[in-house]
N, C-alpha and C positions, 0 to 999 in steps of 0.2 A: 504493499498499498503505499510505505513510505519515499518508493519509484516515483510513483502519477504525480509526488510532488515538482519531481525536476523533470521528467517526460511532457508533463502536459505542456509547462510554462517553453520547453527549446520546441516542442512541436511547435505551438503557436507561433515563436519567433521565428522558428523556419517559415511558417506557410509566408508572415509579414516579410521574409527577406528577399523568398523569392518574386514575390508580387513589385516588392520594392524594383527588382532587375530590374521585370519584364518590364513595367513601365517604365525607368528609367530608361531604358533601350528603346521602349517605343517613340518616345517624347525625343529621341536625340535622329528617330527616323531610319530607323536601322531595319524598320519590315514596311518602308513607302514602296518599293519598287520589287515587286517576288517575280515579273514574270522576265525581268528585262536579263537578268542574272541566266537563267536556262533559255532563253534566247539566245545570247552570246556562245554560249557553248560550243553551238549549233553550226554556225557560220563561217566558214571558208574561210582562212585570214591566211595561206600559204600565196595566194596570187601579190599581196602588197609584201611578199619579202622577196620575189621572183628580182623584184625592178630594183 
């Protein structure tokens, strides 16, 4: 039972920490363009290196 006095506040702090990291990343623009990097992988850039 005494372990719950430690584990419950630690788990609540961990959840709030994870939410803080997620919202900080969201505010900094981390998730703005989810499609662009995936399409950039498919582009053929070999023609630019030949010249």
